[in-house]
Phi, psi and omega in degrees: 000127181270144178269150180264124178258121180253121177281114184300320181298317179293322180295314179295321178297314179297317179297316179298318179296317180296314180296321180296323178290318181296327183262003183286163177283128182261166178304140177073004175282140179262134176229158183279165176301320179298318178296322177298314181297320178296316179299316180295321177295315178298318179298320179297334180270359181286150174290318181236081187280352189269351177219156174284174180301338179264003176098000178282146183293143174256342182222139174233153179251128178232139177281165177301322179297319178300317180294317179299321177297319180298327180260015177052046178255001180231000000 
């Protein structure tokens, strides 16, 4: 019979990722200006601010031209 070895670091990492997703702001949720400012401050203090724990982007870069196209101004 083989024993199961659980790496605590991997387990904690997985748990943290799951909890962060469950508690994240979802589409169409309304938040206050103060909550936005706190989130941006927290993001600025992150070691890896450009992706969520699962690798999805948290920030995207768009040129002025890209924005104008989205609003059909170009």
